[in-house]
N, C-alpha and C positions, 0 to 999 in steps of 0.2 A: 673583632670583626674586621674584615678586609674588603677592599674594593671601594668604589665610589659610592658615596652616600647622597641620597636625594630626598628632600621633604616632598611628599606627595600631597597636593591639594585636591580635594574632591572635584572632579571635572563636572562642568555643567553640560552633560551630554544631552539632556532633554532639549535645552535651548538650541544647541548646535543642530540636532536632528530635525527640530521643527523648522529652523531656518533653511535647511537643505530641502525639506519637504515642500516649502513654499515655492522653491525654484523649479519643482517638477511640473511638467505639462499636465493640467487637470482635464484636458479634453479627452475625447475618445472613450467615454464611459461605456460599460457593457461590452467591451471588445476584449476577447480572450488573448492574452499575451504570455510569453514565457518570462520568468524572472530568473536571471542567471547571475550567480555569485562568482566574483573574482577577487583573489587576494592581491593587494598592492605591495606586500612585503615578503613575497616568496614563501608563503605558508598555505598554498593552495590545498595540499593534502590534509592539513589540519582543518581548514575551512570546510572541506567536503564531508568531514565527520558530523558536521552540524547542519550544513546547508545542502539542499539538492535543487534541481531545477523545478521551480514551482510554476503552475499555470494560474495567472491572476486575471481579474476582469478589469481592473483600473489601477490608477496610481496609488489610491488610498490603500487598497488591499495589498499592493506591493510593499508599501511603506510599513504596514503592520507586520508582514512576514519578515522583513528585515529586522525590525525591532525584536521580534521573537527569537530570531537566530542569535543576535548580539547578546540578548539577555541570557540565553543558555550558555554562551561562551564565557560570559563574565562570571556566572555562577560556578563554572568549572575552573576558575583561576586565571582566565585571560582578562585581567582587570582593565587593560587599556584597549580592548577590542572596541572598534567604533566604525561608523559609516563614513566613508570618504566622499562618495558621490553616487547618485543614481542617474543613469542616462536612459532616455527613451530612444531606442534604435529600432525603427520600423516595427517588426513583429515581436520585439522583446524589450524588457527592462534590464539594464546591466547594473548590478549593485557592486560597487568597489569597496571592499572591506579591509580595514587595517586590523590584523590579528594580534600581533605583538607577542610578548613573552607570557609564559605561564608561570605564575608566582606561587611561592610556598610560604607557609608560616615559618618564621624564624623563632620568635618568642613572643608570647602575649602575657604581659604583666596584668595583674588584677588589682583593682583599687576599690575598696568598699564592699567586696563580695564576702559574706560570712563564710568562715572556714568550713562549716558543716554543709554548706550548699555547693561548694566547688566540685566535689566528687560526683554529685548527682547530675550536674549540668555540663561538666567538661570532662568527659571520659574518653578523650582522644589524645593522640600524639600531635604536638603542634609543629612538627617538621613535615607534615604531609602537605599535599597541594591544597590551596585554598579552594573551597567548594561550598556551594550554597548549603548542602546538607551538613557540612562540617562546622560552619560558624553561624549561619542563620538559625538553624535548629537549636543548638545549645543556648544561644542568646534568648530565643523564644521560650525555651524550657526554664531558663533562669527567671524570666519575667512571670511565667506561669506559676512557678514555685512561690515567688513573692506574692502574687495575687491571691494564692490560696493559703498564705500564712501571715495575713494581716497587713500586707503592704500593697494596696491596689494602685498606688500612685508611683510605684517604682519606675525608674528609667535606666536604660542601658545604652551606652554609646562608646564608640571607639575613638581614641584620642592619640595624638602624637604619632601618627603612622610614619614609619621610616622604611625606605626601600634600600637594601644592600644587595647589589647584583639582582638576583631574582627571588630574594627572600624579603618578607614583610614583617616588621616588628612594630609593636604598638602597645597601648595600654587600654584595658577595658575598665571603664568607670561605671560603677553601680551606685545609683543614688536611690535609697529605699523610700524616702519620703516619710510621712508620719505613720506611726503604728495605729491601725484602725481595728476596733472591736465591734461586734454586733451589739446593738441596743435591743430593747424589748421589741418583739414583733408587734406591728400595728395591725391587728386583725379585728374585724367587726364581729360582734357576738359575745357570748358568755366567756367567763374566765376559764371554764372547763374546756371550751373549744380552743382557747389560746394555749392552754397548758398542753393539751393533746397534740395540736398541730406543731407546736414548738419541738416536742419530743419526736414526732413523726418525721419532721423535716431535718432533725438533728441540728437545729439552730438555736443555741441557748444564749441568753443575755450574758455579756462579758467574755464570750469566746472570741477567738481571733477571726477577723473577717476572712471568708472563704468564697472566692468568686465562683468556684465549681458548684458549691452548695446552692448559691443564689440562682445560678443558671439552670439547675436541675429541678427547681421547684415545680414548674409546669408538668414535668414528667412524673413526679410523685403524685400529682393530683389526677393524672390520667388513670392510675390504678387504685384510686380511692373511691369506692362506690357510693359513699354517702356525703361527699363534698364536691362542689364545683368551684373552679377559679373563674370569677366573673370577668376579670379584666387583667391585663398584663401587670406583673409585679412592679411596684414602685420602689425605687432605691434612692435614698436620700443620705448624703454625707453631711454631718454637722460636727465641727471640731474633730474629735477623734472617735466619733461614733458613726456607725452605719445602721440606718433604720430601714426595714423592709415593710412596705405597706401591701397588705393582701385583702382584697374584697372577696369574701367567700359566701357561697350560697349552700345551704343544707339541702341535700337531696333525700326525698322520701324513698327509703330503701327497705323498710320493714315490710314483712308479709305475714299474714295469718289466715288460715283457712282450716276448715274441719267439718266433721259431721258427727253427731252424737246420737246413739240410739239405745233403746232398752229391749232386752230379750229375756224371756223366762229362763231361769237357771235350773237346768234339769237335775243338778246335783243337790240343790237346796229347794225343797218344796215351798212354794209361796213367796219366794224371793225373785228379784229381777237382777239382770246382769247388764252393766254399762258396756256398750260396744261402740265402735266408730273409728275415726281417724282424725289426727290433729297434726298440723304442720305450722310451726312457729319459728320465725327468724327475726331476731332483734339485732339490728346493726347500729352501733353507735348510740346506745341508750344513754340519755342524759349528757350527750356529746362527750362521752368519756373514751370513745374508740373501742369499747368492749364489743364482743360479738357473742350472742347466745342463740343456739339452734336446738329445737326440740321437734322430734318426729315420733309419733306414737300411733300404733295401729292394733286394733283388737276386733277382728271380724268373726271369730269363732270363740266358743266358750272357753276352751283350754289353751288357745294359742294367742300369743301376744308378742309384739315387736316394739322396741324402744331404742331410739337413737338420740343421744344427748351430747352436745358439744359447747364449750365455752372458751373464749380467748381473752387473755389479759394483756393489753399492749404495754410495752415498756415496763415490765414487771419490776416493782420496787425500785424504780428509777434507773434500771439497767436498759441497754439497747435491745434486749431480748423480748420477744412476744411469746408468752407461755400459753400453751393450749392443752386442754384436757378433753378427751372424747370417751364416751362409754356407749356400747351397743349390747343389746340383749335380745335373743330370739328364743322363745319357748314354743315348741311345736307339740301341741296337744299333750299327750302323756308319754311321748317318745323320748325327747331329749331337750336339753337347754344349753345354749351357747352364750358365753359372756366374753366381751372383748373390751379392755381398757387400754387407753393410749395416752401417754404423757410426753410432751416434747416442747422444744423451744425453737424459735425462728429468728434469724438475724438478717437484716438487709445488708447486702454487699454494696449494691448501687441502687439507683432509682428503678432499675429494671431487672434486678436479680437478687436472689436471697438464698440463704443456706439454712438448713434445719437439721436437728438431730432429735431422736425420740427413742422411747422404750415402749414396746407393745406386748401386752400380756393377754393371752387368750386361754380360755378353759372351756371344756365341753363335758357334759355328763349325761349318762343314760338315766331316764326316769322310769323306764320299764324294760324288763329283760325277759318277757314272756316268750319272745320269738327266738331268743338266743339258745341255740342247742349245740353249735359247733363253730369252728373257725370258718366253715364254708359259707355261712350266712352272717358273718361278722358285719354289723352295721357301720356305716361311714362315720357316724358321730359317736364313736366309742369314747370312753372317758380318757381325756388327755389334758395336759397342760403345756402351753407353748409360750416361750419368752424370746423375743427378738429385739435386737438393737440395730438402729439404722441411721443413715444419713441421706439427706436429699438436697438437690440443687434445682433451682428454677430460674429460667430466663424468659423474658417476654417483651415483645414490642407491641403486642396487641393491647388495646385499651380495654379495661374491665367494664366500660360503660357504653362504648360505641360498637354496635354489632357490625357496622360496615367499615370498621377500621382495618387497614391492611397490616400484615406482619406475621410474626411467628410466636409460638409459645412452646417452651420446652419444660417438661416436668420429668425429673429423674429421681430414682430412689434406690438405694442399695441397703440391704439388711442381712444380718446373720443371726442365727439363733439355735435354740435347742428345744426339741419336742420330746416329752416323756408321756408314754401311755401308762395310765394308772390301772391297777388291777381292781376289778369290781368284785366285791365279796359275794354278790348274787350270781356270779358266773362261775362256771366250772374252770379249774386251772388249766385244763387241756386246751382251752381256747387260746392261751398265750404261749403255748409251747413253741410254735414256729413263727412267732411274731417278734419283731425287733421293737423292744420297749423304748429304746433311746435312739435318737437320730439328730444329727447336726445338718443344717442346711444353709445355703447362700442364695439370696434372691435379688434379682435386678429387674426393675420396671422402668419403662420409658414411655412417655406420652408426648407426641409432637403434633402441633396444630399449625396449619398454614392457611391464611385467608387472603384472597385477592379479589378486589372489586373489578368486575369486567365492564359493567356500565351501570346506569341508574336503576336497572331492574334485576341484574344478575350479579351475584357474588359467589365466587368459587371458594368453598370451604372443604379442606381436606384434613383428616385427623387419623393418626396411626398410633395404636397402643400395642406395646409388645412387652413380654416378660420372659424371664429365664430363671428356672429353679434347679439348683443342684442339691441333692440330698445324699447324705452319707449315713447309712444305717449301721447300728451296732447291735448284734443279737445278744440278748441277755436271758438268763434262766428265770 
């Protein structure tokens, strides 16, 4: 290194500026005046990039504008920028500013920073100009990384700053503090509730303390329909443990309704037929987080509809929620459709998730009395369809508050293969001009936006859109 070396002590700028402020005339409130900036060290052009002529109402607002300008200059490397004086001259305030040199980083040594953390926090060249986004942000990122990896009491500071010409050298000291791990969650209620919520919040006893997870707890509860968080989360550090206290209220979210009737069965003399409709939704039975949905309908003798779904949260200790769905529609003696879906869902953040699935659908004719040619080929001809898909969801809307503002995005992409099966009861000529095999790609998007206008009006807008591309292959 060459040139004169100087040890820089941190200036007490706040004290100096306050003293200057006290000398300003505090009279003349609510009088509009111009605030004009002038450089006292022949850097007027540089100063004009940060300051313009402001219109202020009093000396206090003038002082605040000066502080804002100097703060921006210091963040861009003009570390010695400071206020020299403010003069009240008739219709204006004159702010005389010392701009000074713009400094650059020469070299920043690191002390105590783990090797595997350096790359993620300091991905810059240290010979660039000092800038708030250059050094404040990486330091904050280093502390954030520490807070989310077991070191909530970590500290970062610059030490031994040395100025050589217009380059700054120094040492970054990282002091991690004690390693902290999560203790058991302190949750009121049953053991089943504690076990489920621990998995749902992804906070397990013995895992490293993670500030991001702790701060996201209220967001997770916003989209949990069967639990409410009654009060703010309590965080207590004891020795090397972090304990989270949650007071939770169970919400009544289950529903059941239906109607059952008896009709004479025309196909069986002397017997009756059970008809009606049943809707059952069990959310969180036995506080296990499982979900069971059953919808059944039979209003006519030969027709019946069944919709069954079940969800297993954190299946076999994994972070995946596994779901199974089955639907069946039988339309008198014409056709029967069956649809089975198996998939898994993984939370990416407290407001987004990713899922993948396999969907198998089949349809079959029950009667072919009307089938005479391809011209009157029914829509529900015998076929089998298998598709594989992926989905992504993002939401800021609460699942429980209908007056909550925000958006919800549901998207799904799938590809599959459809095969039409020959029915032995139909003439082969029906299939002569028919493509028995086809591949397809399907995209579906559902976007919801909600805005509260006032206490009586809420604007709700929802758009659903889909696109299907089918590639048919003619077969004999």
